[in-house]
C-alpha positions in Angstrom: 129.2 156.8 180.4 131.1 155.1 177.5 134.0 152.8 178.5 136.2 154.4 175.8 136.2 157.8 177.5 139.5 158.5 179.2 137.9 161.1 181.5 134.5 162.6 182.1 135.5 165.8 180.5 137.4 164.6 177.3 136.2 162.5 174.3 138.9 160.6 172.4 138.7 160.2 168.6 138.1 156.4 169.0 135.2 157.1 171.3 133.7 159.6 168.9 134.0 157.1 166.0 132.4 154.3 168.1 129.6 156.6 169.1 128.9 157.4 165.4 128.9 153.7 164.6 126.4 153.0 167.3 124.3 155.9 166.2 124.3 154.7 162.6 123.5 151.1 163.6 126.7 149.5 162.3 127.4 148.0 165.8 125.5 147.9 169.0 126.5 149.1 172.4 126.4 145.5 173.7 128.9 144.3 171.1 131.2 147.1 172.0 130.9 146.2 175.7 131.5 142.5 175.0 134.5 143.3 172.9 135.8 145.6 175.7 135.2 143.0 178.4 136.8 140.2 176.3 140.0 141.4 174.7 141.0 139.6 171.5 137.4 139.0 170.2 135.9 140.8 167.2 133.5 143.7 167.5 130.7 141.9 165.5 129.8 138.5 164.1 130.6 139.7 160.6 134.2 140.4 161.6 134.3 137.0 163.4 133.1 135.2 160.3 135.7 137.1 158.1 138.4 136.1 160.5 137.3 132.5 160.4 137.2 132.5 156.6 140.8 133.9 156.5 141.9 131.2 158.8 140.2 128.5 156.7 141.8 129.9 153.5 145.2 129.6 155.1 144.5 126.1 156.1 143.3 125.3 152.6 146.5 126.8 151.1 148.6 124.7 153.5 146.8 121.6 152.5 147.1 122.4 148.8 150.8 122.9 149.2 151.1 119.5 151.0 149.1 117.9 148.2 151.4 119.3 145.6 154.5 118.1 147.5 152.9 114.6 147.7 152.3 114.6 143.9 155.9 115.6 143.2 157.1 112.8 145.4 154.8 110.4 143.7 156.0 111.3 140.2 159.6 111.2 141.2 159.1 107.8 142.8 157.4 106.5 139.7 160.3 107.6 137.5 162.8 105.9 139.8 160.8 102.8 140.0 162.3 99.6 138.7 159.2 99.0 136.4 159.7 102.3 134.6 163.4 101.9 134.4 163.0 98.4 132.8 160.7 99.8 130.2 163.1 102.5 129.3 166.1 100.2 129.1 164.1 97.9 126.8 163.2 100.8 124.5 166.8 101.9 124.3 167.9 98.4 123.5 165.3 98.2 120.7 166.5 101.5 119.3 170.1 100.3 119.4 169.2 97.1 117.6 167.4 99.1 114.9 170.4 101.4 114.4 172.7 98.4 114.0 170.4 97.0 111.4 170.4 100.3 109.5 174.2 100.4 109.6 174.4 96.9 108.2 172.0 97.7 105.4 173.6 101.1 104.6 174.7 100.0 101.1 171.3 98.7 100.0 169.6 101.7 101.5 171.9 104.1 99.6 171.2 102.3 96.4 167.5 102.5 97.0 167.7 106.2 97.8 169.7 106.9 94.7 167.3 105.0 92.4 164.8 107.2 90.6 161.3 107.2 92.0 159.6 107.7 88.6 159.9 106.0 85.3 162.8 107.0 83.0 160.7 106.9 79.8 157.6 109.1 79.5 154.8 108.1 77.2 154.4 110.6 74.3 151.3 110.6 72.1 151.8 109.7 68.4 150.8 113.1 67.1 153.5 114.7 69.2 156.4 112.6 68.1 157.4 115.0 65.3 157.3 117.9 67.7 159.4 116.0 70.1 162.0 115.3 67.4 162.1 118.9 66.3 162.4 120.1 69.9 165.2 117.7 70.5 167.1 119.0 67.4 166.6 122.5 68.5 167.9 121.6 71.9 171.0 120.0 70.4 171.6 123.0 68.2 171.3 125.3 71.2 173.8 123.2 73.1 176.2 123.3 70.2 176.0 127.0 69.8 176.3 127.5 73.6 179.5 125.4 73.5 180.8 127.5 70.6 180.1 130.7 72.5 181.8 129.4 75.6 184.8 128.2 73.5 185.1 131.6 71.9 184.9 133.4 75.2 187.6 131.1 76.6 189.7 131.7 73.4 189.3 135.5 73.9 190.6 135.1 77.4 193.5 133.0 76.2 194.2 135.6 73.4 194.2 138.4 76.0 196.6 136.4 78.1 198.8 135.6 75.1 198.9 139.3 74.0 200.0 140.2 77.5 202.7 137.6 77.4 203.7 138.9 73.9 204.0 142.4 75.2 206.2 141.3 78.1 208.4 139.3 75.7 208.7 142.2 73.3 209.7 144.5 76.1 212.3 142.0 77.2 213.6 141.5 73.7 213.9 145.2 73.2 215.8 145.5 76.4 218.2 142.7 75.3 218.6 144.4 71.9 219.5 147.6 73.6 222.1 145.9 75.8 223.5 144.0 72.7 223.8 147.3 70.9 225.7 148.9 73.8 228.0 145.9 74.0 228.7 145.9 70.3 229.5 149.6 70.4 231.9 149.0 73.3 233.6 146.2 71.4 234.0 148.4 68.3 235.5 151.1 70.5 238.0 148.7 72.0 239.0 147.4 68.6 239.5 150.9 67.3 241.6 151.9 70.3 243.7 148.7 70.0 244.4 149.3 66.3 245.6 152.8 67.0 248.0 151.7 69.7 249.7 149.0 67.7 253.5 149.7 67.0 254.6 150.2 63.3 256.1 147.2 61.5 259.9 147.1 60.5 259.1 147.3 56.7 257.2 150.5 57.2 260.2 151.9 59.2 262.6 151.2 56.3 
């Protein structure tokens, strides 16, 4: 009778599954008996090999992690080593000296950068001299006309501003004229009233 049976009269699902595996040839009855007699071991050599492979992969992962940590430690120790620090300090000193030299020669460098890179005079063939002269005259005429146009535009703006000022001045002048007219009328009224109120002279009384 199978060891996985709980009683002579009942068959558990595990026992049924194992019996099917034995019937299909996946495992043998001896492997099942050995697994039952030695708890903790695998049912078949294939499972045992898979278990060993998993264990070896874990060990390889641990070794790879340790190797990565050692590489990181090695790189950090190289950076902090006196040899590398000396090389870096020397490079920084050379860079500082170069910058100081550039600052000392700033004026000459500025003049060199401002100087034109090409020649100032361009060679012109002889048969094109007349065309160059004509083009130069046309360019001068264009510049003169452009200046005249710009001057006229500016004059128009000045004229518009002057007209606006003239309108304002005219309005102020009209207001002053109206006030002057009112004041003159008042003065005439005062004079008229004063002449009417004067007492008669003694000769006119006789």
